[in-house]
N, C-alpha and C positions, 0 to 999 in steps of 0.2 A: 799521539799515544793516548789511548782511552783507558780509563780506570773503571772496572766493573763495580757497581754499587750493590751491596748485598740486598737481597730481597726484603729482609726484615727492616733494614734501614729505610728502604724506599717506601715500605708500607707505613713506617712510623712518621715519615714526612708528609704523607698524603693528607690533605685537608679533611676535616670531619664534616660529613654531609648527612642531613636528615632526609631519609627517603619517605616521602609522603604519599607515594603511589599506593602502597598496600593499605594504609589506614583509610585513604579516600575510597578505595575499592570496597573495603568492608563497610564503610559508612553508607555508600550508595546502595550496596546489596541489602543492608538493613532497612533503608528507606523503601526500596523496592518491595521487600518482603512485607512491610507494614501496609503499603498502599495497594498491593496486588494480592499477595498470598493470603494475608489475613482476611480480607473480605471474602475471597473464594472459599477459604476454610470454614468461615461461619455459614456461608451459603450451603456448603456440603453438609455441615453438621445439622442445620435445621431441616434439610431435605431428608435426612435419615432418622429423625426423631419426631415423636408426636408431642402433644401439648404437655404430657406428663414426663417427658424426657426419655421415653422408652424407644428402643430401636424398632423401626417399622419401615415397610415399603408402601404403605397406604398412600403416601403423598404422590408417588409415581403412578399408582393406579388411578388416583383422582385426576391426575393430569391427562390421562388417556380417556377416562370415562366421562368426566364432566365436560359438557359442551361449552360452558362459559370459559373454561380454561383451554380446551382443545383447540378452539378456533384461533385465539391469539398465539398459541404455541405454533400452530401450523403456519400462520402468517409470518412469524418471526423466523422460522426455519426456511420458508420459501424466500423471504427477503435476504437472508444471509447467503443462500445459494445463488440468488440472482445477482447480488453485489459481487460475489466471488467470481462468477462466470463473466460478468461484464468487465470487471477490473482486469482479469486475465486476458480477455479478448482485446482490450484496448492497450494495456501496458506491454504485453509480450511483443507484438509486432513493433511498437514504438521503441522499446528497448533494443530490439535487434537492429533496427535502422540506425539508432544512435551509436551503438557499440560496434557494428560490423560494416558500416557503409560510410561513404563520405557525404552523407546527407547535408545539404546546405543548412546552416543554422543549428547543427546538432548540439553545439555547446550552449546555445541559447535555450534549446529544449531542455537540456539537463538542468540549467539554472532555474528555469521556470518550474520544472517538476520539483526541484529541491526547495524552491521558495514556498511551494504549497504546504510543506511540512510546518512552516512557522505561521501560516495563516490560520487563525481560529476557525473551526468548522461552523460556529454559529454565525459568523459573518457571511459565509457562503450560503447558509440557510436563509438568512434575511435577504440576501441579494436575489436568490431564486424566488423567494416570496414576492419581492417587488417586480420581478420579471414575469413569472409564470403563475401567479395566483389566478384561480379560475375567473374571478370577477374584476379585480382591480389590477391584475398583472399588466405591465406595459405591453408585453407581446400580444396578449389577448385583446387589450383595448385597441391597439393598432390594427389587429386583424379584423375586429368588428367594424372599425372605421372604414377599412378598405372594402370589406364585404357588404357594408350597409346593414349590419345586424343591429339588434337591440342590445342594451347594456348587459342583460342577464341571459343572453343566448349561450348555446353550448360553446365552451372555450376551445381554442386550438390546442393549448397545453394546460395541463393541470398538475402542478407540482405536488398536490396533496393526494394524488392517486397512487396506487401501488407502483406502477412503472416510474412515476415521478420521484417517489421516495427512493427507489432503487438507484435511479440516475443521480440524485443529489448525494446519496451516501457514497456512490462509486467515485464521484469527483474527488473525494478525500481519502479514498482507499487505494486507488490504482497507483499512487506514487510508491507505496510499499512494494507492490509487485514489480514496478518498473525498476526500482533500486536493486532488488534482489536479482532480477534477470540480467540487468545491464552489468552489474558487478561480476556476476558469474561468467558472462560472455567476455568481459575484459580480462579475466584471469585465465581463460582457456586460449592458448595461442592458436591463431588461425593456421599455422604450419601443421599442427597436429591434424586438423581437418583435411588439409591437402594430402597429408600422408595417408590418412585413412581412406580417402577416395582413391588414391593410387594403389593401395593394397587391396582394393576390391570391396569397399564398404557399400552398403545398399544405396541405390540411387535415390535422391530426394532433394529437398531444398538445401543447397549448400551455402554455408555461412562463411566461406573463405573470404578473407578480406580483399584479396586481389580481384576476385571475380565480382564481388559486390561493388567495389569502387568502379570497376569498368562499367557495370550496369548503370550506376548512378551518373557517371559522366555522360552516358548515352542519353539518360533521361533529362538531365538539367544542362543548360548551356554552360560553357566554361566561363569563369569569372576573371 
């Protein structure tokens, strides 16, 4: 025989707990606002005012008309576009292979990409300087040794060039694209893609898990 306990009595006996989730969220949001929003707000403010504090658009006109500012601005825009295109070109197929196929070592790939988030970018920059500096880089030194060239001949790789900088920055940018694409593919069931193809969806690269696994088993020997 069971005795029903009143709701008020059960609530009264419940232990008192302090919820720290909401205060922690507000604290992190405040820190983020100070570190990100505040500098951007100051940048926007100084872009719209002159030395006397009056509203003006002359700063933007100077950015377009002054050659000393126009060239660095164009280089920065081109570098951002290059990094974005290269990151998407590398991360999107890799995320598809990891999320939708039985690629051997896909868990290791996820772990290595995740580990790149905790690796300081300046360590990668120093490593690429040691490897691909035009004069003292190990790759270029070894290349000149094999080719019989002089110490200051044209290098094989130049990390200080525009393509080299795009490549070095992309090495620490593509993990963000990989994570977004892989998580998105993981959340979309492959059964929906099978159903869409059955219902007459446009023909194209199909990401169905069953088909992809069959293809990968044909490409790699069974283990």
